C-alpha positions in Angstrom: -35.9 25.1 42.1 -36.7 21.4 41.5 -34.1 18.7 41.6 -34.4 18.3 37.8 -33.7 21.9 37.2 -30.8 21.8 39.7 -29.2 19.1 37.6 -29.7 21.1 34.4 -28.0 24.1 36.1 -25.0 21.8 37.0 -24.8 20.6 33.4 -24.9 24.2 32.2 -21.8 24.8 34.4 -20.1 21.9 32.8 -20.9 23.1 29.3 -19.7 26.7 30.1 -16.5 25.3 31.5 -16.1 23.4 28.2 -16.6 26.6 26.3 -13.7 28.2 28.3 -11.5 25.1 27.9 -12.1 25.0 24.1 -11.3 28.7 23.8 -8.0 28.2 25.6 -7.1 25.1 23.6 -8.0 26.4 20.1 -7.4 30.1 20.3 -4.5 30.7 22.6 -3.4 32.1 26.0 -5.2 34.7 27.9 -4.8 38.5 27.2 -6.2 39.3 30.6 -6.1 37.7 34.0 -7.5 34.2 34.2 -9.5 35.1 37.2 -11.4 37.8 35.2 -12.2 35.3 32.4 -13.5 32.8 35.0 -15.6 35.5 36.7 -17.2 36.6 33.4 -18.0 33.0 32.4 -19.5 32.5 35.9 -21.8 35.5 35.3 -23.1 33.8 32.1 -23.7 30.6 34.1 -25.6 32.5 36.9 -27.7 34.2 34.3 -28.6 31.0 32.5 -29.2 29.2 35.8 -31.6 31.9 36.8 -33.6 31.6 33.6 -33.7 27.8 34.0 -35.1 28.3 37.5 -38.0 30.5 36.4 -38.7 28.7 33.1 -41.2 26.0 32.3 -40.6 23.2 29.8 -42.8 23.7 26.8 -43.8 21.3 24.1 -41.2 20.9 21.3 -38.0 22.8 21.2 -38.0 25.3 24.0 -37.8 29.0 23.4 -35.4 29.2 26.3 -32.8 27.1 24.4 -33.1 29.3 21.3 -32.7 32.3 23.6 -29.6 30.8 25.1 -28.1 30.3 21.6 -28.7 33.8 20.6 -27.3 35.1 23.8 -24.2 32.9 23.9 -22.9 33.7 20.4 -22.5 37.5 21.0 -21.2 36.8 24.6 -18.6 34.3 23.4 -17.7 36.7 20.5 -16.9 39.4 23.1 -15.1 37.0 25.4 -12.9 35.7 22.5 -11.0 39.0 22.6 -9.8 38.1 26.1 -7.6 35.5 24.4 -4.6 35.7 22.2 -4.7 34.6 18.6 -6.1 35.7 15.3 -9.4 37.5 15.3 -10.8 35.3 12.6 -10.1 32.1 14.7 -11.5 33.7 17.9 -14.8 34.8 16.2 -15.1 31.5 14.4 -14.9 29.5 17.7 -17.4 31.9 19.3 -19.9 30.9 16.7 -19.1 27.3 16.3 -19.2 26.2 19.9 -22.7 27.3 20.9 -24.1 26.4 17.5 -22.7 22.8 17.7 -24.0 22.3 21.2 -27.6 23.7 20.8 -28.3 22.4 17.3 -26.9 19.0 18.4 -29.2 19.2 21.5 -32.3 20.0 19.4 -31.5 17.0 17.1 -31.1 14.7 20.1 -34.5 15.9 21.5 -36.2 15.3 18.2 -34.7 11.9 17.7 -35.4 10.6 21.3 -38.7 12.2 22.1 -40.0 14.0 19.0 -41.3 16.7 21.3 -40.0 17.4 24.9 -43.0 17.6 27.2 -41.5 17.3 30.7 -38.4 18.1 32.8 -37.3 14.5 32.9 -37.0 14.4 29.1 -35.3 17.7 29.0 -32.7 16.5 31.6 -32.0 13.3 29.6 -31.5 15.3 26.4 -29.3 17.8 28.1 -27.2 15.1 29.8 -26.6 13.4 26.5 -25.8 16.7 24.7 -23.3 17.7 27.3 -21.6 14.3 27.2 -21.3 14.5 23.4 -20.1 18.1 23.6 -17.4 16.9 26.0 -16.2 14.4 23.4 -16.3 17.2 20.8 -14.1 19.3 23.2 -11.6 16.4 23.5 -11.4 16.2 19.7 -10.7 19.9 19.5 -8.1 19.6 22.3 -6.3 16.7 20.5 -6.3 18.6 17.3 -4.9 21.7 19.1 -2.2 19.7 20.8 -1.2 18.1 17.4 -0.8 21.6 15.9 1.2 22.8 18.9 3.4 19.7 18.9 4.1 20.3 15.2 5.0 23.9 15.8 7.2 22.9 18.7 9.0 20.4 16.4 9.6 23.1 13.8 11.0 25.4 16.5 13.3 22.7 17.8 14.4 22.0 14.2 15.1 25.7 13.7 17.4 25.5 16.8 19.2 22.6 15.2 19.4 24.4 11.9 21.0 27.5 13.5 23.4 25.3 15.5 24.5 23.6 12.3 25.0 27.0 10.6 27.0 28.4 13.5 29.2 25.3 13.4 29.7 25.9 9.6 30.6 29.6 10.3 33.0 28.6 13.0 34.7 26.1 10.8 35.0 28.6 7.9 36.4 31.2 10.2 38.9 28.7 11.5 40.0 27.8 7.9 40.4 31.5 7.0 42.5 32.2 10.1 44.7 29.2 9.4 45.2 30.4 5.8 45.8 33.9 6.9 48.4 32.8 9.5 50.5 31.2 6.7 49.6 33.8 4.0 53.2 35.2 3.8 54.6 31.8 3.0 51.9 31.2 0.4 52.6 34.5 -1.3 56.3 33.8 -1.4 55.7 30.3 -2.9 53.4 31.8 -5.6 55.9 34.5 -6.3 58.7 32.0 -6.8 56.5 29.8 -9.1 55.4 32.8 -11.3 59.0 34.2 -11.5 60.3 30.8 -12.6 57.6 30.5 -15.2 55.7 27.6 -13.4 52.3 29.0 -14.2 50.5 25.7 -14.2 51.9 24.8 -10.8 50.9 28.3 -9.5 47.3 27.7 -10.6 47.2 24.3 -8.9 48.6 25.9 -5.8 45.8 28.5 -5.9 43.2 25.8 -6.3 44.6 24.0 -3.3 44.3 27.3 -1.3 40.7 27.6 -2.3 39.9 24.0 -1.4 41.5 24.6 2.0 39.2 27.5 2.6 36.1 25.5 1.6 33.8 24.0 4.2 32.5 20.6 3.3 29.3 21.3 5.3 28.6 24.6 3.6 26.7 23.5 0.5 24.6 26.6 -0.3 25.9 30.2 -0.2 23.4 32.7 -1.6 23.9 35.4 1.0 20.5 34.8 2.4 21.6 33.5 5.8 18.3 32.1 7.0 17.5 30.1 3.9 21.2 29.0 3.5 21.0 27.7 7.1 17.9 25.6 6.4 19.2 24.2 3.1 22.7 23.4 4.5 21.1 21.5 7.4 18.7 19.6 5.1 21.3 18.8 2.5 23.7 17.5 5.1 20.9 15.4 6.5 20.1 13.9 3.1 23.8 13.2 2.4 23.9 11.5 5.8 21.2 9.1 4.5 23.3 8.3 1.4 21.1 10.2 -1.0 22.5 11.5 -4.2 21.3 15.0 -3.8 21.7 18.0 -6.2 20.4 21.5 -6.0 20.1 24.8 -8.0 19.4 27.8 -5.8 18.9 31.3 -7.4 17.5 33.6 -4.8 18.5 37.1 -3.6 20.0 37.9 -0.2 16.7 39.3 1.0 13.3 37.7 0.5 10.0 39.1 1.9 8.9 35.9 3.6 9.1 34.9 7.3 11.7 32.2 8.1 8.9 30.1 9.8 7.0 29.9 6.5 10.0 29.0 4.4 11.0 26.4 7.0 7.6 24.8 6.9 7.9 24.4 3.1 11.5 23.2 2.9 11.3 20.9 6.0 8.2 19.1 4.7 9.6 18.8 1.2 12.8 17.2 2.5 11.0 15.1 5.0 8.6 13.7 2.4 11.5 13.0 0.0 13.5 11.2 2.7 10.5 9.1 3.6 9.8 8.2 0.0 13.5 7.4 -0.7 13.8 5.1 2.4 13.2 1.9 0.2 15.0 3.1 -2.9 18.2 1.3 -3.9 19.7 4.3 -5.6 18.0 7.3 -4.1 18.2 10.6 -6.0 16.8 14.0 -5.0 16.9 17.4 -6.6 15.7 20.7 -5.3 15.4 24.0 -7.2 14.6 27.4 -5.8 14.3 30.4 -8.1 13.1 34.0 -7.5 12.0 36.3 -10.3 10.0 39.5 -10.2 8.2 38.8 -6.9 7.6 35.1 -7.6 9.4 32.4 -5.7 9.3 28.9 -7.2 10.4 25.9 -5.2 10.4 22.4 -6.8 11.7 19.0 -5.8 12.1 15.8 -7.7 12.9 12.3 -6.3 12.7 8.8 -7.6 10.7 6.0 -5.9 10.9 2.3 -5.1 8.3 1.4 -7.7 5.8 0.1 -5.1 2.2 0.8 -5.8 1.4 3.7 -3.6 0.3 7.3 -4.0 2.5 10.1 -2.9 1.0 11.8 0.0 -1.2 8.9 1.0 0.5 8.2 4.2 -0.3 10.2 7.3 3.0 12.0 7.3 3.0 12.9 3.7 -0.6 14.1 3.8 -0.1 16.2 6.9 3.1 17.7 5.4 1.4 18.6 2.1 -1.5 20.2 3.9 1.0 22.4 5.8 2.7 23.4 2.5 -0.6 24.1 0.8 -1.7 26.3 3.7 1.5 28.4 3.4 1.1 28.5 -0.4 -2.4 29.8 -0.1 -1.2 32.5 2.3 0.9 33.9 -0.5 -1.9 33.4 -3.2 0.2 30.6 -4.7 -0.2 26.9 -5.5 1.0 23.4 -4.7 1.3 20.9 -7.5 2.2 17.2 -7.0 2.8 15.0 -10.1 4.2 11.5 -10.8 6.1 11.1 -14.0 8.3 8.3 -15.2 8.8 6.9 -11.7 9.7 10.3 -10.3 7.7 12.4 -7.8 7.7 16.1 -8.5 6.4 18.8 -6.2 6.2 22.4 -7.2 5.4 25.3 -4.9 4.6 28.8 -6.2 4.5 31.8 -4.0 3.6 35.4 -5.0 5.6 37.4 -2.4 4.8 40.9 -3.7 1.1 40.2 -3.4 1.2 38.6 0.1 -0.6 40.5 2.8 
């Protein structure tokens, strides 16, 4: 094998390593041993290296390149099942990776040389193609890390949400135990008031007992513990930022939606609102959740500072809205963003009964 072809074989090894790295970054962890995956990819490299060794560069786009494309797509499709993740994403990556590389290589060849006629031109085109494909892999890796970081942030936030809810529960239990400890005294006091005809004083005393049992951090009590936890955490966070927040929550104790999905929607709605209200002198925020016959409606409304800017234009807002829209589409729903009379309004509609 000539020195030129040896370099091409080395570049093929780099490209196949990039395939494997992109798979791991964009699809997920291995289902099988990493050694098995490496061994199978090595077989592909040996096979292609052998074909390069016995081939001859022909004029124009080589048949060998086309053959490699047609071989790599089914090979990568089969290899994709060695990784975790959704089947759609695995197969999509198996098609995209070789297609991007080989079509990009053919375009580079046609731009630089019009027609490849010798090994030197083929090596130059291959070197440039592998370099650009390496950059493409870095972009995919960065996008994958951004997605993973966002998911990790959501998981960390879930931990904080549950810690907050546990603190609320502990405080509520403490208040109940304290009231129960003195219950006989309260009963005697109420009995004396009623027997002496002091009904108004008895009512005030009962109100005081109810207020004693209330927890200032428990804002929403629907019976749906997961959603209550998220809303209580978000409302406390908004109150901590001196935002005049109000809410109307009408949901059953059980909703057929994963807590991760509802957390994505509520977290991004609250985060966008808090960011938009950062410059507002008198910030107000209202959230409404209503469930009726399989349809869950979530809407928010907040005022703005009056500055000339479009909601969702910033990177944070845009990214958050994309996440909400993705969840809404999963449930065949919709996301609507409007600006009216100085207020931003967002409405999310989810069809839970129709969700797959």
